[in-house]
C-alpha positions as CSV (number, residue, x, y, z in Angstrom):
1,M,139.0,90.2,114.2
2,S,138.4,86.6,114.6
3,D,140.3,84.8,117.3
4,T,141.1,81.3,116.3
5,N,141.6,80.1,119.9
6,T,138.1,81.0,121.0
7,T,135.6,78.2,121.1
8,L,131.8,78.4,121.3
9,D,131.6,75.5,123.6
10,H,130.4,76.7,127.0
11,S,130.6,73.3,128.8
12,P,132.6,73.0,132.0
13,A,136.1,71.8,131.7
14,T,135.5,68.9,134.0
15,P,132.8,66.3,133.2
16,T,129.9,66.1,135.5
17,V,129.9,63.1,137.8
18,M,126.6,61.3,138.4
19,P,126.0,61.0,142.2
20,R,126.1,57.5,143.6
21,R,123.0,55.9,144.8
22,T,123.0,55.9,148.5
23,S,120.8,53.8,150.8
24,Q,118.5,56.8,151.3
25,T,117.7,57.1,147.5
26,K,117.2,53.3,147.3
27,A,114.8,53.4,150.2
28,R,112.9,56.3,148.6
29,K,112.6,54.3,145.4
30,Q,111.5,51.2,147.1
31,S,108.9,53.1,149.1
32,G,107.6,54.6,145.9
33,L,107.3,51.2,144.2
34,R,105.6,49.9,147.4
35,S,103.0,52.6,147.3
36,I,102.3,52.0,143.6
37,A,102.0,48.3,144.3
38,L,99.6,48.9,147.2
39,R,97.5,51.2,145.1
40,A,97.3,48.7,142.3
41,L,96.3,45.9,144.8
42,F,93.7,48.1,146.3
43,G,92.3,49.0,142.9
44,L,92.1,45.4,141.8
45,T,90.4,44.4,145.1
46,L,87.9,47.2,144.7
47,M,87.1,46.2,141.1
48,A,86.7,42.6,142.0
49,A,84.3,43.5,144.8
50,V,82.2,45.8,142.6
51,T,82.0,43.5,139.6
52,T,81.1,40.4,141.5
53,S,78.1,42.0,143.2
54,V,74.7,41.8,141.4
55,G,73.7,45.4,141.7
56,C,74.5,46.4,145.2
57,F,76.9,45.3,147.9
58,V,74.1,43.7,149.7
59,P,71.8,41.9,147.2
60,I,68.1,42.6,147.6
61,Y,67.0,39.1,146.7
62,S,68.2,35.7,147.9
63,A,70.6,33.6,145.9
64,R,68.4,30.5,146.1
65,P,66.1,30.5,143.0
66,E,63.0,29.3,144.9
67,R,63.3,31.9,147.6
68,R,64.1,34.6,145.0
69,V,60.9,33.9,143.0
70,Q,58.9,34.1,146.2
71,Q,60.5,37.4,147.2
72,M,60.0,38.9,143.7
73,L,56.3,37.9,143.8
74,Y,55.9,39.6,147.2
75,T,57.7,42.7,145.9
76,S,55.5,42.9,142.8
77,E,52.4,42.5,144.9
78,D,53.5,45.2,147.3
79,L,54.1,47.6,144.4
80,R,50.7,46.8,142.9
81,A,49.1,47.4,146.3
82,L,51.1,50.7,146.6
83,V,49.5,51.9,143.3
84,D,46.0,51.1,144.6
85,E,46.7,52.8,147.8
86,W,48.0,55.9,146.0
87,E,44.9,56.1,143.9
88,R,42.7,55.6,146.9
89,F,44.5,58.4,148.8
90,W,44.2,60.9,146.0
91,F,40.6,59.8,145.2
92,L,41.6,58.7,141.7
93,D,39.7,55.5,142.0
94,S,36.4,57.3,142.2
95,P,34.5,58.3,139.1
96,S,35.1,61.9,138.2
97,H,32.2,64.4,137.8
98,L,33.9,65.9,134.9
99,T,33.7,62.9,132.7
100,P,31.8,63.2,129.4
101,I,29.8,60.0,130.4
102,R,27.7,60.8,133.4
103,T,27.3,58.2,136.0
104,H,24.1,58.1,138.1
105,G,24.8,57.9,141.8
106,G,21.3,56.7,142.8
107,I,19.4,53.5,142.4
108,F,17.7,52.9,139.1
């Protein structure tokens, strides 16, 4: 019972016509490209700003070598003084009474 006139093709009889691009679709495409370009420009600007800085947006030391050495010396002296102050505050600079070597507190 096979009918020879029957086809298995279920496509429509008329071919589909692609819609023409209107000015609205062109504007949409241009705005999409514009947003992508702006994102890329913003990303490149951000990368340039981050990679050109030394470690922070506002550098901690001067760009002049003489001044930078002086600032680094001051900083290292401040850190050294901070450790001394910490030990003095917590009484770590005093001899401990629990040491195996006893220290005499009086006059010999």
